[in-house]
Every structure is written in structure tokens, then in C-alpha cells.
C-alpha positions as CSV (number, residue, x, y, z in Angstrom):
1,M,45.0,-9.8,34.2
2,R,43.5,-11.1,37.5
3,L,40.5,-12.6,35.6
4,K,42.8,-14.3,33.1
5,L,44.8,-15.8,36.0
6,L,41.7,-17.0,37.7
7,A,40.4,-18.6,34.5
8,A,43.7,-20.3,34.0
9,L,43.7,-21.7,37.5
10,L,40.2,-23.0,37.1
11,L,41.0,-24.6,33.8
12,A,44.1,-26.2,35.4
13,G,41.9,-27.7,38.1
14,V,39.4,-29.1,35.6
15,T,42.1,-30.7,33.4
16,A,44.4,-31.9,36.2
17,A,42.0,-34.4,37.7
18,P,41.4,-36.4,34.5
19,A,45.2,-36.3,33.8
20,M,46.0,-37.6,37.3
21,A,43.4,-40.3,37.0
22,Q,44.8,-41.4,33.7
23,D,48.4,-41.4,35.1
24,L,47.3,-43.6,38.1
25,R,45.3,-45.9,35.8
26,S,48.2,-46.4,33.4
27,A,50.6,-47.1,36.3
28,I,48.3,-49.8,37.7
29,H,47.8,-51.2,34.2
30,G,51.5,-51.6,33.9
31,D,51.7,-53.5,37.1
32,M,48.8,-55.9,36.4
33,A,50.7,-58.7,34.9
34,D,52.8,-59.0,38.0
35,L,49.8,-58.5,40.3
36,M,47.8,-61.2,38.6
37,A,50.7,-63.7,38.9
38,L,50.7,-62.9,42.7
39,Y,46.9,-63.4,42.8
40,R,47.0,-66.8,41.1
41,D,49.7,-67.9,43.5
42,L,47.7,-66.7,46.5
43,H,44.6,-68.3,45.2
44,A,46.3,-71.7,44.6
45,H,47.8,-71.7,48.1
46,P,45.1,-70.6,50.5
47,E,45.5,-70.9,54.3
48,L,42.9,-71.2,57.0
49,S,42.3,-68.6,59.7
50,M,45.2,-67.8,62.0
51,Q,47.5,-70.2,60.0
52,E,48.4,-67.7,57.2
53,T,52.2,-68.0,57.4
54,R,52.9,-68.3,53.7
55,S,50.5,-65.5,52.8
56,A,51.9,-63.3,55.5
57,A,55.5,-63.9,54.3
58,R,54.4,-62.9,50.7
59,M,52.8,-59.7,52.0
60,A,55.8,-58.8,54.2
61,E,58.2,-59.4,51.3
62,E,56.2,-57.2,49.0
63,A,55.9,-54.4,51.5
64,R,59.6,-54.4,52.3
65,R,60.4,-54.3,48.6
66,A,58.1,-51.2,48.3
67,G,60.1,-49.4,51.0
68,F,58.0,-50.0,54.1
69,T,59.3,-50.9,57.6
70,V,57.7,-54.3,58.2
71,T,56.9,-56.2,61.4
72,T,55.6,-59.8,61.2
73,G,53.9,-62.0,63.7
74,V,51.5,-59.3,65.1
75,G,48.5,-61.1,66.5
76,R,50.0,-64.4,65.6
77,T,50.4,-64.1,61.8
78,G,49.6,-60.5,61.1
79,V,51.8,-58.1,59.2
80,V,52.2,-54.4,59.9
81,A,54.0,-52.2,57.3
82,V,54.7,-48.6,58.1
83,M,55.8,-45.7,55.8
84,E,56.4,-42.4,57.6
85,N,56.3,-39.5,55.2
86,G,56.2,-36.3,57.1
87,P,53.5,-34.6,59.2
88,G,49.9,-35.4,58.7
89,P,47.2,-37.9,59.3
90,I,47.9,-41.6,60.1
91,L,46.0,-43.9,57.8
92,L,45.5,-47.6,58.4
93,L,44.8,-49.7,55.3
94,R,43.7,-53.3,55.9
95,A,43.6,-56.5,53.9
96,D,42.5,-59.8,55.3
97,M,44.4,-63.0,54.4
98,D,42.5,-66.1,55.5
99,A,40.7,-68.6,53.4
100,L,37.7,-70.8,54.1
101,P,37.2,-74.6,54.7
102,V,35.6,-75.0,51.3
103,E,36.3,-77.6,48.5
104,E,36.9,-75.4,45.4
105,Q,34.7,-76.2,42.4
106,T,35.4,-73.3,40.1
107,G,37.4,-75.3,37.5
108,L,40.0,-72.5,37.3
109,P,43.4,-73.6,36.0
110,F,45.0,-72.3,39.2
111,A,42.2,-73.7,41.5
112,S,43.2,-74.7,45.0
113,H,43.8,-78.4,45.8
114,V,44.9,-77.6,49.3
115,R,43.6,-79.4,52.3
116,G,44.0,-78.2,55.8
117,T,42.9,-78.6,59.4
118,S,41.2,-75.8,61.3
119,L,42.1,-74.7,64.8
120,A,39.0,-76.7,65.9
121,G,40.6,-79.9,64.4
122,V,38.3,-80.2,61.4
123,E,40.0,-81.3,58.2
124,S,38.7,-80.1,54.8
125,G,39.5,-78.5,51.5
126,V,40.6,-74.9,51.6
127,M,39.6,-72.2,49.2
128,H,39.6,-68.4,48.9
129,A,35.9,-68.4,48.5
130,C,35.5,-64.9,50.0
131,G,38.0,-63.2,47.7
132,H,40.7,-62.4,50.3
133,D,43.2,-63.3,47.6
134,T,42.0,-60.2,45.7
135,H,42.2,-58.1,48.9
136,M,45.8,-59.1,49.5
137,T,46.8,-58.5,45.9
138,A,45.2,-55.0,45.8
139,W,46.9,-54.3,49.1
140,V,50.2,-55.0,47.4
141,G,49.2,-52.9,44.4
142,T,48.2,-50.0,46.7
143,A,51.5,-50.2,48.6
144,R,53.5,-49.9,45.4
145,R,51.5,-47.0,44.2
146,M,51.6,-45.1,47.4
147,A,55.4,-45.6,47.7
148,A,55.8,-44.4,44.2
149,M,53.7,-41.3,44.9
150,R,55.4,-40.2,48.1
151,S,56.0,-36.7,46.8
152,Q,52.3,-36.2,46.5
153,W,51.2,-37.0,50.1
154,S,52.2,-36.3,53.7
155,G,51.5,-38.3,56.8
156,T,52.0,-41.9,57.9
157,L,50.7,-45.0,56.1
158,V,50.1,-48.1,58.3
159,M,49.3,-51.1,56.1
160,I,48.2,-54.2,57.9
161,A,47.7,-57.7,56.5
162,Q,45.2,-59.2,59.0
163,P,44.7,-62.9,59.9
164,G,41.6,-64.6,61.1
165,E,38.8,-62.4,59.7
166,E,36.6,-65.4,58.8
167,I,36.4,-66.5,62.5
168,G,36.2,-62.9,63.8
169,A,39.5,-63.3,65.7
170,G,42.2,-61.5,63.7
171,A,41.5,-57.8,64.4
172,K,41.2,-58.4,68.1
173,A,44.4,-60.5,68.1
174,M,46.3,-57.7,66.4
175,L,44.8,-55.0,68.7
176,D,45.6,-57.2,71.8
177,D,49.2,-57.5,70.5
178,G,49.7,-53.7,70.6
179,L,48.6,-52.6,67.1
180,F,47.7,-49.2,68.4
181,T,50.5,-48.9,70.9
182,R,53.5,-50.4,69.2
183,F,52.8,-48.7,65.9
184,P,51.5,-45.3,64.9
185,H,47.9,-44.8,66.2
186,P,45.6,-44.3,63.2
187,T,43.4,-41.3,62.7
188,H,41.7,-43.0,59.7
189,A,41.0,-46.6,58.6
190,L,40.1,-47.9,55.2
191,A,39.3,-51.4,53.8
192,F,37.4,-52.9,50.9
193,H,35.7,-56.2,50.2
194,D,35.0,-57.8,46.9
195,S,31.3,-58.2,46.2
196,A,29.3,-61.0,44.6
197,S,26.3,-58.6,44.3
198,L,27.8,-56.0,42.0
199,P,29.2,-56.1,38.5
200,A,32.9,-56.3,38.2
201,G,34.7,-53.0,38.4
202,T,32.0,-51.0,40.1
203,I,32.2,-49.6,43.6
204,G,29.5,-49.7,46.3
205,Y,29.4,-48.0,49.7
206,S,27.0,-47.8,52.6
207,V,26.3,-44.8,54.8
208,G,26.3,-45.6,58.5
209,P,25.8,-49.4,59.2
210,A,27.5,-51.5,56.6
211,L,27.7,-55.0,58.1
212,A,26.0,-56.6,61.0
213,N,26.6,-57.8,64.6
214,V,27.2,-61.5,64.4
215,D,26.6,-63.8,67.3
216,S,27.0,-67.6,67.5
217,V,24.6,-69.3,70.0
218,D,24.5,-72.9,71.1
219,I,21.4,-74.5,72.7
220,D,21.8,-77.8,74.4
221,V,18.2,-79.2,74.7
222,R,18.2,-81.8,77.5
223,G,15.3,-84.2,77.7
224,V,14.7,-87.6,79.1
225,G,15.4,-90.4,76.7
226,G,13.9,-93.8,76.2
227,H,12.4,-96.3,73.8
228,G,10.7,-94.9,70.7
229,A,7.7,-97.2,71.3
230,Y,7.0,-95.6,74.7
231,P,7.3,-91.9,74.2
232,H,5.0,-91.2,77.3
233,T,7.9,-92.3,79.5
234,T,10.2,-89.7,78.1
235,R,10.6,-86.0,77.6
236,D,11.5,-85.9,73.9
237,P,14.3,-83.4,73.2
238,I,13.7,-83.5,69.5
239,V,10.1,-82.4,69.8
240,L,11.1,-79.7,72.3
241,A,14.0,-78.5,70.1
242,S,11.6,-78.3,67.1
243,R,9.2,-76.2,69.1
244,I,12.1,-73.9,70.1
245,V,13.2,-73.5,66.5
246,T,9.7,-72.6,65.4
247,T,9.1,-70.1,68.2
248,L,12.4,-68.4,67.7
249,Q,11.1,-67.2,64.4
250,T,8.7,-65.0,66.2
251,L,11.5,-62.9,67.6
252,V,12.0,-61.2,64.3
253,S,8.4,-61.6,62.8
254,R,6.5,-60.6,65.9
255,E,8.7,-58.9,68.5
256,L,10.9,-56.5,66.5
257,N,9.7,-53.3,64.9
258,P,9.2,-54.3,61.2
259,L,11.5,-51.4,60.3
260,D,14.4,-52.9,62.2
261,S,16.6,-55.6,60.6
262,A,17.6,-58.9,62.2
263,V,18.2,-62.5,61.5
264,V,17.9,-65.6,63.7
265,T,18.9,-68.7,61.8
266,V,19.2,-72.2,63.2
267,G,22.0,-73.6,61.0
268,S,22.5,-76.9,62.7
269,F,20.2,-79.4,64.5
270,H,21.8,-82.6,65.8
271,A,20.0,-85.3,67.8
272,G,19.7,-89.1,68.2
273,T,21.4,-92.2,66.9
274,K,18.8,-94.7,65.8
275,H,15.2,-94.9,64.5
276,N,13.6,-96.3,67.7
277,I,15.6,-94.5,70.4
278,I,14.4,-91.2,71.8
279,S,17.7,-89.4,72.7
280,D,18.6,-87.6,75.9
281,D,19.5,-84.4,74.1
282,A,19.4,-82.3,71.0
283,R,21.9,-79.6,70.0
284,L,21.1,-76.4,68.0
285,Q,23.6,-74.0,66.6
286,L,22.3,-70.5,65.7
287,T,23.7,-67.4,63.9
288,V,22.1,-64.2,65.2
289,R,22.5,-60.9,63.3
290,S,21.5,-57.3,64.0
291,F,22.8,-53.7,63.5
292,T,22.4,-52.1,66.9
293,P,23.4,-53.1,70.5
294,A,19.8,-52.7,71.6
295,I,18.4,-55.1,69.0
296,R,21.3,-57.5,69.7
297,R,20.4,-57.6,73.4
298,Q,16.7,-58.1,72.6
299,L,17.4,-61.1,70.4
300,L,19.8,-62.8,72.8
301,D,17.5,-62.2,75.8
302,G,14.6,-63.5,73.7
303,I,16.4,-66.7,72.8
304,Q,17.0,-67.4,76.5
305,R,13.4,-66.7,77.4
306,I,11.8,-68.8,74.6
307,T,14.1,-71.7,75.2
308,R,13.2,-71.8,78.9
309,G,9.6,-71.2,78.3
310,E,9.2,-74.0,75.8
311,A,11.0,-76.4,78.1
312,I,8.6,-75.5,81.0
313,A,5.6,-76.0,78.7
314,A,7.0,-79.5,77.7
315,G,7.3,-80.4,81.4
316,V,11.1,-80.7,81.5
317,P,12.3,-80.9,85.1
318,E,14.3,-78.0,86.4
319,D,17.5,-80.0,86.6
320,R,17.2,-80.8,82.8
321,M,16.5,-77.3,81.6
322,P,18.2,-76.4,78.2
323,V,21.5,-74.6,78.4
324,V,22.0,-71.6,76.1
325,T,25.6,-70.6,75.4
326,I,26.4,-67.3,73.7
327,R,29.9,-67.6,72.3
328,E,31.1,-64.1,73.2
329,A,34.6,-65.0,71.9
330,E,33.2,-65.4,68.4
331,F,31.1,-62.2,68.5
332,T,31.8,-59.8,65.7
333,P,30.4,-56.3,66.2
334,A,28.6,-54.3,63.6
335,T,30.7,-52.3,61.1
336,V,29.6,-48.7,60.9
337,N,31.1,-46.3,58.3
338,T,31.7,-42.9,59.9
339,D,30.0,-40.0,58.1
340,R,32.7,-37.6,57.2
341,L,35.1,-40.1,55.7
342,T,32.3,-41.9,53.9
343,E,30.9,-38.8,52.3
344,S,34.3,-37.3,51.3
345,T,35.5,-40.6,49.8
346,A,32.3,-41.3,48.0
347,A,32.6,-37.8,46.4
348,L,36.2,-38.6,45.4
349,F,35.1,-41.9,43.8
350,R,32.3,-40.3,41.8
351,S,34.7,-37.6,40.6
352,H,37.4,-40.1,39.7
353,F,35.5,-43.1,38.3
354,G,32.3,-41.4,37.2
355,E,28.7,-41.7,38.5
356,A,28.0,-44.9,36.6
357,R,30.7,-46.9,38.5
358,V,29.8,-45.8,42.0
359,T,26.6,-46.7,43.8
360,R,25.2,-46.4,47.3
361,T,24.3,-49.9,48.6
362,P,22.2,-51.0,51.6
363,P,23.8,-52.6,54.6
364,V,24.2,-56.4,54.6
365,M,23.8,-59.0,57.3
366,G,27.3,-60.3,56.7
367,G,29.9,-59.7,59.4
368,E,33.4,-58.1,59.4
369,D,35.8,-57.6,62.2
370,F,37.2,-54.5,60.6
371,S,34.7,-52.9,62.9
372,R,37.0,-53.5,65.9
373,Y,39.5,-50.8,64.8
374,N,37.0,-48.0,65.1
375,L,35.5,-49.5,68.2
376,A,38.9,-49.6,69.8
377,D,39.0,-45.8,69.4
378,P,35.8,-44.2,68.1
379,R,37.8,-41.1,67.2
380,I,39.1,-43.0,64.2
381,E,37.3,-42.2,60.9
382,S,36.5,-45.5,59.2
383,L,35.2,-46.8,55.9
384,I,34.8,-50.2,54.3
385,F,33.5,-50.2,50.7
386,W,32.7,-52.9,48.1
387,V,34.3,-53.6,44.8
388,G,32.1,-55.6,42.4
389,G,33.4,-58.9,41.2
390,V,30.7,-60.5,39.2
391,P,32.0,-61.0,35.6
392,Q,30.0,-58.7,33.3
393,A,28.8,-61.4,31.0
394,R,27.4,-63.4,33.9
395,W,25.8,-60.3,35.4
396,D,24.1,-59.5,32.1
397,A,23.0,-63.1,31.6
398,T,21.3,-63.2,35.0
399,H,20.2,-59.6,35.1
400,G,22.1,-59.3,38.4
401,D,19.7,-61.7,40.1
402,P,21.6,-62.8,43.3
403,A,19.7,-66.1,43.4
404,R,21.3,-67.0,40.1
405,L,24.8,-66.0,41.0
406,P,27.4,-67.7,43.2
407,S,27.6,-65.9,46.5
408,L,30.7,-65.2,48.7
409,H,31.7,-68.5,50.5
410,S,30.4,-70.5,47.5
411,P,32.7,-73.2,46.1
412,F,31.8,-71.7,42.7
413,W,32.8,-68.1,43.5
414,A,35.2,-67.0,40.8
415,P,35.3,-63.2,40.6
416,D,36.7,-61.2,37.6
417,A,39.9,-60.9,39.6
418,E,41.6,-58.6,37.2
419,A,38.7,-56.1,37.4
420,V,38.5,-56.4,41.2
421,I,42.2,-55.9,41.7
422,S,42.7,-53.0,39.3
423,T,39.6,-51.2,40.5
424,A,40.3,-51.8,44.2
425,T,43.9,-50.7,43.9
426,E,42.9,-47.5,42.1
427,A,40.1,-46.9,44.6
428,M,42.3,-47.5,47.6
429,V,44.9,-45.1,46.3
430,V,42.2,-42.4,45.5
431,A,40.8,-42.9,49.0
432,A,44.2,-42.8,50.7
433,M,45.2,-39.6,48.8
434,G,41.9,-38.1,50.0
435,V,43.2,-38.5,53.5
436,L,47.0,-38.0,53.0
437,G,47.3,-36.0,49.7
438,R,49.0,-32.6,49.7
439,H,46.1,-30.2,49.1
């Protein structure tokens, strides 16, 4: 009798998981028409960083409708939606809301024609070129499913719609506005990002470092200007800046261990006004990326040293030495997935979606301020994962070659939104239930 009971329980466990997966998938499928309408609306009405008032209002409205207690205006335009459902862990689920200053060129029938002005005063087209519209839509889909499944989980769900991810300001703004003191303090944190490097509907995850430290550095190269016909009477800042750019490349190629990863990119070089005038200064703008605090410090110190050394070699007087400015306010720390939550969630994904749809991916040099939630309290278990967005036909035609595919931030980035949203919603619910589910 005991053996028969054990066999029955084992059989129930084997058959329950596929049945639950199918039930969840069917429920999400039934919601997709409404979610896709929301996605198209969000895509057509993007908003720049820290200006996401319309998007925030939509998120708040949807969360209230699902039964959450909602607070708006957290960290300027952030939304916090809380559902308390008995004792248990406190899980934070994040979606980011901001779009980019990019002129859309996808040709989609619901393409953005919005123009906006950034906080820095730059006017441009505005586009969801990083897929945050899919993030918001999946956030809504997840909120609906978790509310409908309340009988199956216990704990507290804190869902946040975050502003300003693209400028690395939103997470800090919400934390500074009391995210962890005014609202339940999370024990776990989850987020996802759509991927332009994975086929639509697949899931990728990294163990440990997932995204990089990101620093913005300005170098004001001050020379002594004059007539282009008499260069010997000047200290040409363009020549000096060019030497600085070239020597900076040795930081990665000759000073770092080849097994360490880093990037030093000079993205902007501005100098001069006319053919025959040697200018007084040249301005460089750099993005500097790394995964560890030690490598970050080595790179930033190296930039200071090389800049000064090249200026001395060029004979620049002490009072005209270049000025290096590290924009600490724009620094985004590396995102590191914590081991236990990563391993348990990856196992859930493989069990739920099958091995073919889940893959371990290497870390990337992109940045994400999702890192700040774990850094604010390292006891928080944290994971951000990828959901592939490249349409399958395009993936097959290019054999997945990233050089032949639009990247995130491209004006041509048009993910298979339905696959991203349905997969991400399902994955977020599966991951959330792994933390909060009644076991």
C-alpha cells in the first residue's frame, strides 16, 4: 500500500509541472491581445529619462486594476506597486520605463514620431530602441498573473516601474526617495532585459557578473593656440589629444591581464573652428567599462597618468595641463547575479521551458543600474536575465551573426515583441513563484 502511494505521489509530481506550465501559458495567451495593444501604445509614445509621466500613469493604472497598492512619484516618476499576501519572502520585480534620444527608422505602423528634449537640453527624436516598452508590458502581464495566482504563493510582491535607467539615475533616485524604507524591504530582486543577440522566445542568463561598470570621463586638453602656418609658436591640442587617444589603447592591450575584460572607448573628439587656426583646446569624451572595482580603479588612474604624461612630453606648461573629469554622478556599477537565486531560477527555467530555450550567456559590457538594488543591501538575492527578441526568420537568415543584426539602441531595432512579452511574462511568473510559491 505504501509503495502504491509513493508511486502515485511521484506520478503526480511528474504530471503536475507540465499541467501547471500549460495553464500559465494558456492564461498568458488569453491576455496577449490586450498586452500587445498596450505595447503598441507605449512604443508609439516613448518618453525620455526622468520624464516618464505618461508611461508611469499607465503602469500605475494597470497595477491598481490588478489589486496592488500603488504609490507614484517615487524617485521623480517611479511607480511602486505592493501586494502583501501573507508571510514569506519579499520579492522586488523591476521594469524600466525610459526611451532613448533616437529617431526611429523601423517602419513599424505604430512607430514613434515623438520628439523630446533631454534634461541636458538636447532636442531629438525619441524611440524605445532598447525595448523598455516590452519590459513595461511584461511587467503588467506579470502583475496580472501573480494577482490571479494569489492562492498559490505567500509573501510580499513589490513591483517597481523605474525611471531613468538609460542615464543610470533612476534606481538611485528611487532608493534615495526611500524605496527600501517607505516600502517593504526586499529579500530578492528580479528583472529581465530583451536581447538583440538571442532568437526570439529564448532565455539567457549569466552566472556572476552580467553587466559592466560604466564610467563617463571627459578630458579637456588645453594647448596654446595660434596660426596654422606657424605651428612652432603653439602647443597643438589636437596633436596632443590624438596622442592621448592612441596611448589610452595600451591600458587594455598592454597593462591589463589578457584574461581580464575592459573597454576604453573615445566616443567624441571635438576641437577647432577653421582650417588655418590651431585651437586652444580639444575635448574628448570616453566610456570606460570593467567588471571589478580593482580593474575600474586601474583604468581610471591610468587615464589620469597617460593624459598628464603625454602633456608633459608635448611640453605643455603646468598651468595648461589637461583636466580629466570622471563623472561620478553618471557611474553605473557592475551588475552581478547572486549565485543561489541564479542557479535555482535557471533550473526552474530549464524544467519549465525545456533545455533548448534556456542558455547560459557570457557577461556583456553594457551597463544596468539594476545593480544598485543589490549594492544597497548585499543580503538581497538578485538576478537579471535576458529574453531573446531577434525575429526567428531574421536570426536564421543571418545565422545569428550580431554584425548583421540591429543592436539595442539602433534606430532599426524592432524585436518580435509578442515573443518577448509572452516569454518574459511567463519567465517572470515562474521565477517569482520560485521565490514566493507555496512549496
